N, CA, C and O atoms as a DFTB+ gen file, in Angstrom:
544 C
 N C O
     1  1      47.526     132.769     254.863
     2  2      48.521     132.755     255.917
     3  2      49.869     132.390     255.325
     4  3      49.970     131.462     254.523
     5  1      50.886     133.105     255.710
     6  2      52.226     132.811     255.199
     7  2      52.716     131.490     255.777
     8  3      52.683     131.282     256.990
     9  1      53.170     130.603     254.905
    10  2      53.677     129.309     255.339
    11  2      52.591     128.319     255.703
    12  3      52.897     127.180     256.058
    13  1      51.350     128.712     255.628
    14  2      50.249     127.828     255.988
    15  2      49.360     127.562     254.804
    16  3      49.758     127.752     253.655
    17  1      48.181     127.130     255.084
    18  2      47.225     126.816     254.022
    19  2      46.688     128.102     253.399
    20  3      46.453     129.090     254.095
    21  1      46.501     128.078     252.118
    22  2      45.889     129.199     251.425
    23  2      44.483     128.776     251.022
    24  3      44.264     128.256     249.928
    25  1      43.575     128.998     251.889
    26  2      42.200     128.595     251.635
    27  2      41.519     129.682     250.825
    28  3      41.476     130.841     251.238
    29  1      40.992     129.307     249.678
    30  2      40.357     130.306     248.820
    31  2      38.988     130.698     249.332
    32  3      38.441     131.726     248.935
    33  1      38.432     129.883     250.212
    34  2      37.070     130.147     250.648
    35  2      36.885     130.109     252.146
    36  3      35.981     129.428     252.630
    37  1      37.722     130.828     252.909
    38  2      37.550     130.833     254.362
    39  2      36.164     131.323     254.756
    40  3      35.510     130.731     255.614
    41  1      35.725     132.395     254.135
    42  2      34.393     132.922     254.451
    43  2      33.311     131.941     254.013
    44  3      32.305     131.764     254.700
    45  1      33.527     131.308     252.864
    46  2      32.556     130.329     252.379
    47  2      32.491     129.109     253.297
    48  3      31.411     128.581     253.563
    49  1      33.652     128.666     253.776
    50  2      33.704     127.530     254.691
    51  2      32.945     127.857     255.982
    52  3      32.111     127.073     256.436
    53  1      33.240     129.008     256.559
    54  2      32.544     129.431     257.777
    55  2      31.043     129.558     257.523
    56  3      30.235     129.098     258.330
    57  1      30.669     130.181     256.406
    58  2      29.255     130.335     256.052
    59  2      28.573     128.976     255.899
    60  3      27.450     128.783     256.365
    61  1      29.257     128.035     255.245
    62  2      28.659     126.715     255.047
    63  2      28.414     126.012     256.381
    64  3      27.384     125.361     256.554
    65  1      29.348     126.136     257.322
    66  2      29.135     125.525     258.634
    67  2      27.971     126.185     259.363
    68  3      27.148     125.499     259.970
    69  1      27.899     127.505     259.306
    70  2      26.799     128.229     259.953
    71  2      25.462     127.817     259.341
    72  3      24.462     127.690     260.048
    73  1      25.451     127.610     258.029
    74  2      24.218     127.250     257.318
    75  2      23.906     125.757     257.350
    76  3      22.909     125.324     256.773
    77  1      24.744     124.966     258.015
    78  2      24.456     123.547     258.181
    79  2      24.808     122.655     257.007
    80  3      24.279     121.549     256.897
    81  1      25.702     123.114     256.117
    82  2      26.152     122.259     255.017
    83  2      26.887     121.072     255.633
    84  3      27.791     121.255     256.448
    85  1      26.499     119.857     255.246
    86  2      27.045     118.657     255.881
    87  2      28.125     117.953     255.072
    88  3      28.772     117.040     255.585
    89  1      28.338     118.353     253.816
    90  2      29.398     117.757     252.996
    91  2      30.435     118.832     252.682
    92  3      30.154     119.797     251.971
    93  1      31.623     118.650     253.218
    94  2      32.711     119.605     253.037
    95  2      33.785     118.926     252.184
    96  3      34.412     117.957     252.611
    97  1      33.986     119.453     250.967
    98  2      34.995     118.897     250.048
    99  2      36.211     119.811     250.020
   100  3      36.076     121.020     249.829
   101  1      37.393     119.246     250.207
   102  2      38.607     120.069     250.208
   103  2      38.733     120.895     248.936
   104  3      39.127     122.060     248.993
   105  1      38.410     120.320     247.811
   106  2      38.604     121.018     246.536
   107  2      37.681     122.225     246.366
   108  3      37.899     123.047     245.476
   109  1      36.655     122.340     247.207
   110  2      35.768     123.500     247.131
   111  2      36.319     124.715     247.874
   112  3      35.877     125.839     247.639
   113  1      37.270     124.496     248.758
   114  2      37.751     125.581     249.610
   115  2      39.239     125.872     249.467
   116  3      39.658     127.020     249.616
   117  1      40.022     124.877     249.187
   118  2      41.482     125.041     249.083
   119  2      41.842     125.087     247.612
   120  3      41.545     124.152     246.868
   121  1      42.476     126.160     247.188
   122  2      42.684     126.396     245.759
   123  2      43.578     125.371     245.063
   124  3      43.516     125.253     243.839
   125  1      44.398     124.632     245.791
   126  2      45.289     123.661     245.157
   127  2      44.934     122.207     245.470
   128  3      45.715     121.307     245.162
   129  1      43.799     121.970     246.062
   130  2      43.503     120.649     246.618
   131  2      43.152     119.564     245.605
   132  3      43.316     118.385     245.919
   133  1      42.699     119.886     244.466
   134  2      42.153     118.880     243.572
   135  2      43.212     117.875     243.115
   136  3      43.833     118.043     242.066
   137  1      43.407     116.830     243.920
   138  2      44.298     115.753     243.539
   139  2      45.722     115.857     244.055
   140  3      46.569     115.061     243.649
   141  1      46.019     116.804     244.931
   142  2      47.374     116.972     245.444
   143  2      47.388     116.651     246.938
   144  3      46.722     117.314     247.733
   145  1      48.151     115.631     247.304
   146  2      48.137     115.117     248.672
   147  2      48.515     116.171     249.703
   148  3      47.825     116.315     250.712
   149  1      49.587     116.904     249.473
   150  2      50.035     117.846     250.504
   151  2      48.982     118.913     250.795
   152  3      48.905     119.402     251.922
   153  1      48.181     119.278     249.818
   154  2      47.146     120.289     250.058
   155  2      45.937     119.688     250.784
   156  3      45.298     120.363     251.591
   157  1      45.631     118.438     250.501
   158  2      44.570     117.777     251.270
   159  2      44.981     117.648     252.730
   160  3      44.164     117.851     253.629
   161  1      46.248     117.309     252.967
   162  2      46.743     117.206     254.346
   163  2      46.712     118.568     255.046
   164  3      46.329     118.656     256.213
   165  1      47.109     119.616     254.348
   166  2      47.053     120.952     254.939
   167  2      45.618     121.349     255.265
   168  3      45.358     121.947     256.310
   169  1      44.695     121.019     254.379
   170  2      43.294     121.350     254.619
   171  2      42.767     120.567     255.816
   172  3      42.061     121.122     256.658
   173  1      43.103     119.287     255.897
   174  2      42.709     118.474     257.059
   175  2      43.224     119.110     258.348
   176  3      42.471     119.268     259.309
   177  1      44.496     119.471     258.370
   178  2      45.099     120.069     259.570
   179  2      44.444     121.408     259.907
   180  3      44.265     121.736     261.080
   181  1      44.092     122.173     258.887
   182  2      43.397     123.439     259.101
   183  2      42.027     123.192     259.747
   184  3      41.662     123.859     260.715
   185  1      41.283     122.237     259.209
   186  2      39.959     121.922     259.772
   187  2      40.060     121.519     261.236
   188  3      39.237     121.929     262.054
   189  1      41.058     120.722     261.565
   190  2      41.262     120.269     262.948
   191  2      41.639     121.450     263.835
   192  3      41.064     121.640     264.907
   193  1      42.608     122.239     263.384
   194  2      43.092     123.380     264.169
   195  2      41.973     124.368     264.475
   196  3      41.896     124.902     265.581
   197  1      41.113     124.607     263.502
   198  2      40.032     125.581     263.671
   199  2      38.788     124.988     264.333
   200  3      37.826     125.708     264.600
   201  1      38.804     123.688     264.597
   202  2      37.686     123.057     265.295
   203  2      36.510     122.648     264.424
   204  3      35.463     122.259     264.942
   205  1      36.668     122.729     263.114
   206  2      35.611     122.274     262.209
   207  2      35.513     120.751     262.199
   208  3      34.425     120.192     262.057
   209  1      36.638     120.098     262.349
   210  2      36.710     118.638     262.336
   211  2      37.409     118.185     263.614
   212  3      38.544     118.579     263.884
   213  1      36.730     117.362     264.392
   214  2      37.292     116.820     265.627
   215  2      37.596     115.347     265.365
   216  3      36.676     114.535     265.267
   217  1      38.878     114.995     265.251
   218  2      39.258     113.633     264.864
   219  2      38.624     112.540     265.725
   220  3      38.287     111.475     265.208
   221  1      38.458     112.779     267.005
   222  2      37.872     111.753     267.881
   223  2      36.395     111.519     267.598
   224  3      35.832     110.532     268.070
   225  1      35.754     112.404     266.840
   226  2      34.337     112.246     266.499
   227  2      34.119     111.589     265.140
   228  3      32.981     111.441     264.695
   229  1      35.200     111.196     264.485
   230  2      35.090     110.468     263.214
   231  2      34.868     108.996     263.548
   232  3      35.688     108.380     264.227
   233  1      33.752     108.431     263.066
   234  2      33.449     107.025     263.364
   235  2      33.568     106.133     262.136
   236  3      33.608     104.909     262.257
   237  1      33.624     106.738     260.958
   238  2      33.661     105.944     259.718
   239  2      34.494     106.679     258.691
   240  3      34.499     107.909     258.628
   241  1      35.201     105.896     257.884
   242  2      35.979     106.453     256.774
   243  2      35.715     105.604     255.534
   244  3      35.815     104.378     255.582
   245  1      35.384     106.245     254.450
   246  2      35.188     105.570     253.168
   247  2      36.316     105.978     252.231
   248  3      36.533     107.164     251.983
   249  1      37.020     105.001     251.724
   250  2      38.034     105.234     250.702
   251  2      37.419     104.769     249.392
   252  3      37.119     103.588     249.216
   253  1      37.237     105.702     248.487
   254  2      36.447     105.433     247.290
   255  2      37.295     105.645     246.041
   256  3      38.091     106.580     245.958
   257  1      37.105     104.756     245.079
   258  2      37.742     104.910     243.777
   259  2      36.681     104.760     242.701
   260  3      35.911     103.800     242.708
   261  1      36.643     105.692     241.795
   262  2      35.873     105.516     240.556
   263  2      36.568     106.332     239.471
   264  3      37.286     107.290     239.758
   265  1      36.345     105.941     238.240
   266  2      37.084     106.565     237.135
   267  2      36.746     108.039     236.949
   268  3      37.583     108.805     236.470
   269  1      35.538     108.449     237.319
   270  2      35.136     109.840     237.144
   271  2      35.821     110.758     238.155
   272  3      36.368     111.795     237.780
   273  1      35.793     110.381     239.431
   274  2      36.324     111.244     240.488
   275  2      37.664     110.782     241.031
   276  3      38.214     111.410     241.936
   277  1      38.200     109.691     240.493
   278  2      39.470     109.120     240.901
   279  2      39.378     108.656     242.341
   280  3      38.397     108.007     242.707
   281  1      40.366     108.966     243.173
   282  2      40.365     108.523     244.565
   283  2      39.867     109.641     245.473
   284  3      40.050     110.824     245.185
   285  1      39.229     109.241     246.582
   286  2      38.890     110.210     247.615
   287  2      38.675     109.491     248.943
   288  3      38.345     108.306     248.983
   289  1      38.866     110.217     250.000
   290  2      38.657     109.736     251.361
   291  2      37.544     110.578     251.957
   292  3      37.612     111.807     251.947
   293  1      36.520     109.917     252.475
   294  2      35.406     110.627     253.101
   295  2      35.325     110.209     254.564
   296  3      35.154     109.032     254.883
   297  1      35.451     111.197     255.445
   298  2      35.330     110.964     256.878
   299  2      33.923     111.322     257.329
   300  3      33.388     112.360     256.940
   301  1      33.325     110.465     258.147
   302  2      31.975     110.693     258.674
   303  2      32.075     110.962     260.173
   304  3      32.737     110.218     260.896
   305  1      31.418     112.027     260.642
   306  2      31.445     112.342     262.067
   307  2      30.108     111.996     262.718
   308  3      29.094     111.815     262.043
   309  1      30.137     111.909     264.032
   310  2      28.913     111.560     264.771
   311  2      27.853     112.649     264.655
   312  3      26.680     112.387     264.920
   313  1      28.237     113.862     264.267
   314  2      27.273     114.950     264.096
   315  2      26.712     115.025     262.677
   316  3      25.989     115.964     262.345
   317  1      27.039     114.049     261.849
   318  2      26.464     113.989     260.509
   319  2      27.251     114.705     259.426
   320  3      26.785     114.796     258.290
   321  1      28.431     115.214     259.748
   322  2      29.257     115.857     258.730
   323  2      30.046     114.805     257.958
   324  3      30.416     113.757     258.487
   325  1      30.290     115.124     256.680
   326  2      31.174     114.319     255.843
   327  2      32.242     115.255     255.283
   328  3      31.938     116.304     254.716
   329  1      33.489     114.854     255.455
   330  2      34.625     115.624     254.956
   331  2      35.294     114.806     253.870
   332  3      35.751     113.691     254.121
   333  1      35.354     115.356     252.658
   334  2      35.868     114.631     251.500
   335  2      37.203     115.220     251.062
   336  3      37.323     116.420     250.814
   337  1      38.213     114.339     250.971
   338  2      39.569     114.739     250.600
   339  2      39.924     114.084     249.270
   340  3      39.925     112.858     249.158
   341  1      40.225     114.902     248.263
   342  2      40.451     114.420     246.904
   343  2      41.918     114.306     246.529
   344  3      42.235     113.941     245.397
   345  1      42.811     114.608     247.446
   346  2      44.235     114.538     247.138
   347  2      44.922     113.340     247.776
   348  3      46.149     113.236     247.746
   349  1      44.143     112.441     248.347
   350  2      44.703     111.238     248.958
   351  2      44.142     110.016     248.248
   352  3      43.143     110.113     247.535
   353  1      44.782     108.867     248.439
   354  2      44.355     107.673     247.714
   355  2      44.658     106.439     248.545
   356  3      44.856     106.530     249.757
   357  1      44.694     105.282     247.886
   358  2      44.966     104.018     248.564
   359  2      45.299     102.971     247.522
   360  3      45.017     103.146     246.337
   361  1      45.906     101.870     247.974
   362  2      46.153     100.755     247.077
   363  2      47.582     100.608     246.588
   364  3      47.887      99.671     245.849
   365  1      48.450     101.500     246.978
   366  2      49.848     101.434     246.560
   367  2      50.679     102.148     247.621
   368  3      50.114     102.700     248.565
   369  1      51.971     102.151     247.494
   370  2      52.824     102.708     248.543
   371  2      53.278     104.133     248.251
   372  3      54.349     104.536     248.704
   373  1      52.506     104.887     247.521
   374  2      52.896     106.245     247.158
   375  2      52.432     107.308     248.132
   376  3      51.890     107.013     249.197
   377  1      52.657     108.549     247.740
   378  2      52.331     109.713     248.569
   379  2      50.840     109.772     248.914
   380  3      50.484     110.091     250.049
   381  1      49.979     109.473     247.963
   382  2      48.534     109.538     248.212
   383  2      48.080     108.581     249.290
   384  3      47.270     108.944     250.142
   385  1      48.596     107.352     249.263
   386  2      48.256     106.372     250.296
   387  2      48.819     106.787     251.649
   388  3      48.166     106.621     252.679
   389  1      50.021     107.323     251.640
   390  2      50.597     107.803     252.904
   391  2      49.760     108.939     253.485
   392  3      49.622     109.048     254.703
   393  1      49.205     109.778     252.626
   394  2      48.317     110.851     253.086
   395  2      47.060     110.303     253.749
   396  3      46.635     110.800     254.791
   397  1      46.472     109.283     253.146
   398  2      45.289     108.644     253.754
   399  2      45.638     108.040     255.103
   400  3      44.893     108.193     256.071
   401  1      46.773     107.353     255.165
   402  2      47.207     106.735     256.421
   403  2      47.362     107.807     257.500
   404  3      46.907     107.620     258.629
   405  1      47.997     108.916     257.162
   406  2      48.206     109.987     258.141
   407  2      46.882     110.522     258.677
   408  3      46.725     110.684     259.887
   409  1      45.935     110.795     257.794
   410  2      44.627     111.307     258.217
   411  2      43.904     110.280     259.076
   412  3      43.373     110.617     260.134
   413  1      43.881     109.032     258.629
   414  2      43.153     107.993     259.370
   415  2      43.771     107.733     260.741
   416  3      43.051     107.538     261.719
   417  1      45.087     107.730     260.814
   418  2      45.729     107.528     262.120
   419  2      45.416     108.695     263.056
   420  3      45.174     108.489     264.245
   421  1      45.420     109.905     262.530
   422  2      45.071     111.075     263.337
   423  2      43.641     110.973     263.874
   424  3      43.333     111.477     264.954
   425  1      42.781     110.315     263.104
   426  2      41.379     110.136     263.519
   427  2      41.188     108.904     264.408
   428  3      40.066     108.614     264.824
   429  1      42.252     108.189     264.698
   430  2      42.182     107.075     265.631
   431  2      41.963     105.706     265.027
   432  3      41.732     104.745     265.760
   433  1      42.028     105.588     263.710
   434  2      41.902     104.277     263.079
   435  2      43.229     103.542     263.232
   436  3      44.299     104.131     263.081
   437  1      43.146     102.264     263.530
   438  2      44.341     101.452     263.796
   439  2      44.650     100.532     262.616
   440  3      43.750     100.136     261.875
   441  1      45.903     100.204     262.454
   442  2      46.368      99.208     261.472
   443  2      45.899      99.485     260.046
   444  3      45.527      98.559     259.326
   445  1      45.912     100.741     259.638
   446  2      45.420     101.078     258.305
   447  2      46.495     101.007     257.227
   448  3      46.175     100.898     256.044
   449  1      47.740     101.065     257.613
   450  2      48.810     101.125     256.619
   451  2      48.794      99.921     255.680
   452  3      48.862     100.093     254.463
   453  1      48.706      98.726     256.216
   454  2      48.708      97.518     255.391
   455  2      47.483      97.453     254.482
   456  3      47.589      97.076     253.315
   457  1      46.345      97.814     255.011
   458  2      45.103      97.772     254.233
   459  2      45.186      98.706     253.032
   460  3      44.783      98.343     251.927
   461  1      45.706      99.898     253.249
   462  2      45.682     100.924     252.207
   463  2      46.767     100.770     251.169
   464  3      46.584     101.182     250.024
   465  1      47.888     100.189     251.536
   466  2      49.015     100.190     250.617
   467  2      49.221      98.874     249.873
   468  3      50.092      98.799     249.006
   469  1      48.458      97.852     250.179
   470  2      48.713      96.547     249.560
   471  2      47.433      95.925     249.006
   472  3      47.049      94.825     249.404
   473  1      46.801      96.607     248.121
   474  2      45.594      96.102     247.479
   475  2      45.946      95.821     246.031
   476  3      46.583      96.643     245.373
   477  1      45.540      94.678     245.536
   478  2      45.934      94.250     244.182
   479  2      45.468      95.203     243.075
   480  3      46.292      95.713     242.316
   481  1      44.173      95.443     242.978
   482  2      43.625      96.305     241.937
   483  2      42.265      96.817     242.391
   484  3      41.720      96.365     243.398
   485  1      41.734      97.758     241.639
   486  2      40.443      98.325     241.976
   487  2      39.533      98.277     240.770
   488  3      39.953      98.498     239.634
   489  1      38.291      97.988     241.041
   490  2      37.282      97.932     239.986
   491  2      36.762      99.339     239.714
   492  3      37.185     100.303     240.353
   493  1      35.836      99.449     238.758
   494  2      35.274     100.740     238.366
   495  2      34.733     101.517     239.564
   496  3      35.050     102.697     239.717
   497  1      33.949     100.904     240.390
   498  2      33.419     101.555     241.599
   499  2      33.819     100.693     242.768
   500  3      33.118      99.738     243.102
   501  1      34.926     101.008     243.392
   502  2      35.446     100.199     244.482
   503  2      35.612     101.083     245.703
   504  3      35.861     102.283     245.582
   505  1      35.473     100.492     246.874
   506  2      35.666     101.273     248.081
   507  2      36.068     100.375     249.240
   508  3      35.849      99.163     249.224
   509  1      36.653     100.996     250.231
   510  2      36.970     100.347     251.493
   511  2      36.263     101.154     252.558
   512  3      36.386     102.379     252.583
   513  1      35.526     100.499     253.440
   514  2      34.848     101.187     254.536
   515  2      35.493     100.760     255.843
   516  3      35.614      99.568     256.128
   517  1      35.903     101.737     256.632
   518  2      36.513     101.482     257.930
   519  2      35.626     102.080     259.013
   520  3      35.090     103.176     258.853
   521  1      35.477     101.361     260.100
   522  2      34.670     101.833     261.221
   523  2      35.492     101.749     262.497
   524  3      36.418     100.945     262.596
   525  1      35.151     102.579     263.467
   526  2      35.766     102.481     264.791
   527  2      34.711     102.820     265.824
   528  3      33.771     103.564     265.546
   529  1      34.869     102.276     267.003
   530  2      33.974     102.580     268.105
   531  2      34.420     103.889     268.747
   532  3      35.611     104.118     268.959
   533  1      33.457     104.734     269.049
   534  2      33.779     105.981     269.748
   535  2      32.843     106.126     270.932
   536  3      31.723     105.614     270.928
   537  1      33.308     106.813     271.915
   538  2      32.506     107.074     273.110
   539  2      32.013     108.501     273.052
   540  3      32.773     109.423     272.758
   541  1      30.779     108.671     273.325
   542  2      30.200     110.016     273.287
   543  2      29.834     110.469     274.654
   544  3      29.331     111.580     274.822
């Protein structure tokens, strides 16, 4: 789409949903997503717009850091889907943390800015788990 997201795997994404794939990684479908915040945000917005991801159905978010995969944000939905974004991060006041804040706020998580942007350091396998109550 001109001016929009350039998803390299629209057919693959649709096929994976039809086939019940429960882990959707941005870097598998969006050609520029691997580690770039603006592309993770575009992919998130695409998923929401097309109805693949319903922000009000996200009940848990894991912000994960490890040296192998760097930073990632994983959203868990009440239907058992996990959406993994590799272009966002946490722990500092940069673009990656702002991307995580934007996604989490869109999903209804409150007061995430301070948590994500002011963390001293991260260990080899470190994570932050956020939960919210949702009504079904």
